[in-house]
N, C-alpha and C positions, 0 to 999 in steps of 0.2 A: 126492270127493277130499279128501284130508286137507291142512289148512291147515298151512304150515310152522311149526315151533316158534318162539316169540318169541326175539329175539336175547338172548343171554346179556350181562349187564352187565360193562363192562370192569373188571378189578380193579386197585387200586392196586399198584405195583411197590415192593418193598423191596430195596434193595442194601446187604447188609451180611453179614459173617462173625461178628461180635460176637454171641456166643449171648445175653448178658445183655440187651444193647441190642435184639436181635431180639425176645426175650421182651416187653419193654416196648412195643415199636412194634406188635407184633401184638395185644397187649391192648388198646391204644388203637383200632386200627382194628376190632377185634371191637366194641368198645363203640360205634363209629360205624355198625356194621351193614355192614362191609366185609370181604371175604374177600381176603387179600392173595396175591400171586404174590412169591416171593423168587427172585431170579437175581444172579448175580455176574459172569457173563461169557458169552461165546459167542453163538450165534444166539438163544437164550431172551433174553438180555439186550436184544439189539437189537430184537427183536420187542416186547418188553413196554415198552421204553423209548419206542417209537413209539406204542403203543396205550393205554398206561395213563392213566387220568384225572389221576393224582397220582404223583410219583416221590419216595420217602423214601430219602434216601441217608446211611448210617451214617458217622460221622466216619472210621471205620476204612476206608472204601472210597474216600475222597477221592483217594487217590494211584494208584488203579487205572487201569491203561493202557487197560483195555476201556472203562471209563466215560468217560475223558477224550477217547477217540476219537469217541464218539458226537455227533451235532449238538446245538446248544443247543435247549431248548425251554421253553415256560411250565410251571409247575406242578411245579417241583424244590424239595424242602425238605431240607435237610440237618438230620439229627437226631444229637445228641450227649448224653452223660451229664455233660458238664462243658464249661465255657467253652473255645473253640477257641484255640489260640495263632496268632500272625500268619500262619505259613505255611499252616495249614490253612483260615484265613479266606480267604486269596488262592485256594486251591484251590475253595473254595465258590463264589467270584465267578466263577472260571473255568467252572464247570459251570453257572452260570447260576441259582443257587439265589435263590429270592425270599425266603427267611428261614432262619436258623439256629434250629432249636428246641432248647432245652436242657431235658432232662427231669430231675426232674419239674416244674420250674417252669412250663414252657410246655405241660403236658398238655393243660389245657382249651382252649388255642388250637389245638392239633394235633388235638384231637377234633373242634372244630368245623370246621376245614379239611378233615379227612378226610370228615366226613359231607357237607360241601357238594360236594365232588369226586364222590361216588359217587352222589349225589341225581340223579333225572331232571332233565335241563336244563330250565328255565323260561324262556320267551321274556321278554326284557327289557321292562319296562313302558315306555310312552312318558313322555316328558319334556315338561311344558308349563312355560314360563317367562314370568311376568306381571310387568310394569313399568309405571309410570305417567309420562307426558309431563311432569306437574307434580304438586306435592302435592295431595292431596284428590282425585285423579282417579278414585279407585275401584279400583284395582288389586287391593287386599286383599280386597275385596268380590268381585270377579270370581274371584280365585284360590281363595277359600273355596267359592264356589258350584261351581266346576269340580270341586274334590275332593268335595264333597257329592254330586255328580251321578253319580260313578262307580258302576257297579251292584255290583261286588265289592269296594268299598272303595278307598281312595287313601292317598297319603301327602303331606301338606301340610308344606312347609319353609318356615319364616319367616326370610328372608335380609336382612330390614329391621329391625335391632335397634332402631332408633330409632322405629319405627312404632307403639310403644304395645303390640305383642304380639298375634298371631293368636289366641291363646287367648281374648282378650276377645271377639273377633269370633264365636268359636263357642261362647261361654259355658262354657270349659273352664279358666278360671283357677284353679279349685280342684281339677282332676284331677291325681291322682298320676303322676309320670313325670318323666324327664329333660327339662331345658331346654338352651339352647345352651352356657351357661357349663360344663355337665358333660360335654360332648362336644368342646371346643375342641382336645383333644389327639388326636383320631383322626387316624390316618394309614393309607394302604394299603388292603388288603382287609378289608372288615368284614362279619360274617354279617348278611345281611338280616333273618331271621327274630329274631335275637337283638336287632337294633336296634328292630324294631317291638314287640317285647315290653316294651322299656324305655320307650317313649314313651307319653304321654297318648293316649287313644282317645276320640272322641266321634262318635256317628253313622256308624260304619265308618270314620272318617278317622283315621289315625295321625298326630299333629301334632307337629313339632319347632317350638317357639315360642321367642322371645327371653325373657328374665328382666327385669323391670322393676326388680329389686332389684340385679341384676349385669349391667348392659348391657355386652355385649362382641361385637365383630364377629367372626364365625367366620373362621378362617385359610381360606386357599384350600384346603390339603390336606384340613382337616376337612370343609369343605363339599362337596368332591368326593367324598369317602369316604362321606359320608352319602348323597348322591344316587345314587351308584353302588349301595351296598347295598339301598337303597329300591327301586331299579329291578330288581335281581337277584330280588325277590320276584314280579316280574310285574305288580304293581299300577301303575296311572298314578301319577306323581310330579309334583306341582305346586309350583313354587318361586316366592315372592313376592319380588322383588328391589327393593332401595332404589333411588330415582332416583340416578343417577351423579352424582358431583361434577365440577368443571371439568377434572379430569384423566381423565375418563371411568371406566368401571366398574372396580371392583377386580378383582385377578387371579381370585379364586374366581368372581365373576359372569362374567368373560369365559370362564372354563372351562365354566361350566354353560351359558352361552348358545351356545357352539360346539357343545355335545353335544345341544341342545335339538331335538326333533322339531317344535316349534311355539313361537316366541317371539311374544308378544302385548303390544303397546304400547296402553294405555288412554289415550285423548286426549280431553278435554272438547271439545265443539264450539265452541270460541272460537278467534279468530284467533291470539292470543298463544300458547295451548296448542298449536295446530297449528304455529306457527313454532318453538316449542320442540323438538316431536317432530322437525320438519324437521332442525333442527341436530343433533339425537341420531342420526338416522338416516343422515345424510349426511356426518357427520364422517370424516375419513380414517382408514380401518381400524376403523370402528365395529363393535362387536359387535352392534348393533341393525339392521344394514344389511338384513337379511333378514326383519325382523319384519313381521307382519300387524297391522292396526289394530282396535281396537275403540273406536268413536266412542261417547261418552256424550252423547246429544242432550237438548235441552231447547227449549221454545218461544223462538223469535228467535234461536236460535243457528245456526251454520252447518250446512249438510246433510251427510251422510256423503260424497258426492261432492266437495263442497268441501274437506272435511278431507284426502281421498284425494289431491287434486290439489295442495294445499299441501306435504303431507308427502312425496308421492312414493311411497307405499306403497299396496298394496290393502287394503281394508277387509273383514274377516272377518264383522263383525256390528256392531250397534249396541245400545246400552242407553237406552232411553227413561226418563224419570223414574219412579221407583216410591216412592212415600211408605212402602209396607210394609217394603221392604228398609231404608230409612233408620231407621224406628222400630225394627224388629228388631235393627238393629246397636247403637242406643242403649242396648237393653234387654239387650244380651249373649245375644240369641238367633240362632242360625244363620240365614244369608240363605237365599232362595228355597225356602220351605217349600211354596208352591203349585206343583202340577204344571203349572199352566198359565202361570206367570209368566214374562214375557220373559226375566228372568235365568236361570231353569232351562232355557229353550229354548235360549239363547246357551251355556250351560255344556255342554249335550249336544253342540252343534253343535262346539264346542272339542274335546271329547274324540273325536268321530268324525274330525276333521281330523288330529289329533295320532297317532291310531291308524293313519292311512293308508288 
């Protein structure tokens, strides 16, 4: 019995009668490896508008009654050879355009957007957010260990710009690549592969670290754009968050926590640390309300069960004292090198839970 042929990939839809603009758009789509479908009305337009992974609308077609009668959908881009006048901007908003691409200035963006639209979909990578109940809890060490333990690589995002820099933790302070000050202007959709190519990489981990010479907290839009782009590559994404101030987490931290597959709060096994974690978790509207705990144990401290009772949240795992981890951190060597270390075991457990 013959097996059925594989399904044909959907083609981007181009809606335009402007021959010069069509030539430019079709050339960009060809460079992106996409074969386009051109339609301006009738049943062909309705079907393609429903099925296409991307709809490119020429500025000349914005007033088309057939286009304006179609339901709004994501993935619509208006393409033009010149800046739009106000009336056409209003029409672009009406059709639900995510962006107006002006050629040739926006050609590189349109090429990346077209390539992403026709690429086989990749399942979104799991998002792990790690924070500390108090300073020095070990959240950064755990975040680094989780990223390093991902089998096929991970993305580690340093959202604690006053923490000294996660590049020091991984021994990557001299690695070439972009740091946070270079990316604070990011907004909206960002190509994940392009982002990863611009970041320093160490031991399979793509790292976005703070810059000690130019400390600057990432705006909420930039942080969420980076996280969304990194997840779009299918890799696990680990975010190391700063401990929130008296007014709670910043807007970007709240957004990342809301999207997290797993939020972890690292709590030293001390009564004051557990009490601080309780305040953080049980505050009204807390972004950490669903967090699980990692208890950093030591001789004479509280037991994990005691910490869970004080905080009111379950314990995912515990971190016993490990001199090797501390020594490696002081020397700028990545944590959990040993395959049998407790930190490595915990990091793998975190990844399993986050992946569901």
